[in-house]
C-alpha positions, 0 to 999 in steps of 0.5 A: 499499500506504500507505492500507491500512497507515495504515488498519490502524494508525488502527483499532488505535489507536482500538480501544486508546484507546476501551478504558478498561481497556487504557488504564488498564493501559498508561498509569496502572498503571505510574505508580502502581506505579513512584511506590510503588516509587520512594518506598520506594527513593528514600532510598537515594541521599540523605544522610538518616538511615540505617535502623538494624538492629534488634539484641538483645543478651544480656549474661549475663557482666556483666563489664567487657568485656561492658558496654563492648561493649553500651555501644559498640553502643548508641551506634553509629548503624547499630544499634538495640540493645535489651538483654534476656534470651535467651528474649526475644531469641529470641522477637523474632527469631522474630517478626521484630521484631529482625533479629539477636540476640547472646548474650555468655555467662558468662565471655566477657570473661575468656575473650576477654582471656586469648585475646588473646595465647594460642593457641587450643590453650592458651586456648579462645576464648569462643563468641558465639551469634548468632540471626538472622531467615533472611529478613534474612541480609544484615544479619547480616554487617553486624552481625558486622562492627560488633560485631567492631570494638566487641568488639576495642576493648573487649577490647584496652582492658581487656587493655592498661590495665585490671584484667584485663590486669594479672591476665593478666600475673601469670598469664602470669609465673607460667605462664612458669616451668613452660613448656618455653622455653629459659632465655635466651628465658624470662628475656628474656620474664620481664623484659619482662612484669615491666617492663610489669606494674610500669609498669601498677601505677605508673600513677595510678588514673585512668590504670588505668581501662579505661573511657577512649578507649583500645584497638584502634580503626579505623586509618582513616576512610571518606569516601563518594562517590556516583559517576555519569558526570557531576558533581553528578548524584544518584541518583533512584530514581524513574527506575529504577522508572518504567523498570522498571514502564513496560516491564513494562506496555507489554509486558503491553499488547503481549501483549494486542495480540497476543491480539487479533490472534488473536481477529480471526483467530478471528473470520474477519477475516484471511480477509476481509483475504486477499481484499483486496490486503493481504499478510501482511507489510503486516498484521503491519507495521501491527500492529507499527506501532500497537503501537509507537506505543502503547508509545512513548506509554506510555513517554514518558508515564510518564517525563514524569510522572516528570520533572514530579512526581519530578524525574527528569532525562535527565542523559545524552543526550536522543538516546540516551534517545529512541533506546532508547525507540523501540527498546524500543517496536519490540521490545515491539510485535514481541513482541506480533506474535510472540505472535499468530503463535505462539499457537494460540488466545487462551486458551493464548496469554494464560497462556503470555505472562503467565508469559514476561513476568513472567519477563523482567521479573523477570530484567531487574532491574525487580523485584529489583536485579541485584546480588542475583543469583548471578554465573551468573544475571547472565550468563544475563540478558544474553539478556533484552531487558528488561535492556538496556532498563532498563540503557540508560534508567538510563544516560540518566537518573540515571547521566548516561552520554552517547550512547555508553551508548545505542549497545549497548542500542539495537543489542541491542533492535533485534536482538531486534526483528528476530529477533522480526519474522523468526519472526512472518513465518515463522510467520504462518498465515492461518487457525487451525490 
């Protein structure tokens, strides 16, 4: 039985490599697309200059506090700030040239200073208008956090050492007499506020200036460290993009391999094979073996190119990397055989398999990073074999995980292989239904 098995494998390999379009789609296309995606995302893991968020700020207040906020935002390394009018800011966001626009209304600085130590029922909070591009909502939270830091520092600086703070103290002392506080509490508060006001007014003019480096500031500093399984291993975006695109295109190649099997059956080739001493198990095994060799060649060639050109390295286990590649190739090959046994005709199989593969690749994290998925969807994707293949290859390359990191992905991929093969054998039909 080995002779007909090898003959079928050799025939499929010769047909594949003589079809230039199939070779180009399976071998060259994933390298080209992965190179493009990797080039875009590569800087995410390097200590290069960060891309700044485009922000438009409209200062309708023109107060000491609002000016200080705008100045601090313009100096922030995370923001690319432009001061403009409300109409222009809205137009910039509408056209997509600016991610977020902040509008500081008239009276913002005065109301913010008064609100510092007064409840909202007594002193209404000023409203900050935020205009944002709905396609870039992730940046809104970042801008809000950065702006909060600058606003708190500017407001507190003015309140504690500027003219606004002294005026607020005088107004609070005046309001204190008509308040409903107990007499002893009122007396102690009056003494404290009067002492603070006297202290501020006794300072030299330079110390009363609110433009210095005072006010509330971040009470900590941040030290960032990229963590991988091994020290001195840096993130390489090409490793992930090559894994995703290589798997995507080998799946398409295997789906096409399965459709070709359907075409052979449609042409009556299977009827002739049936008269020979060849079982259905041998036919499916031969098709799966040739498909696995094509898939493994595509996967290894893609990573070889990435290693030579983009510096991708197997930082984890070489044995684990090889095991995942083999398991992934077997899974893809049996998926192609499954397509052949489930499809009624090449035309119907082509459309369904294209949709199915695109969904698997998308849910597997080859296109969209997994962390962007909702929590429930992240759990659902555990039943998608592509996710385990990509996670396993990531672990063996840039994450630097050892052999233990390849055991679960390899076992799950082999489990899918066995399931696909079992269904294919059960659904095998010699003739077209």
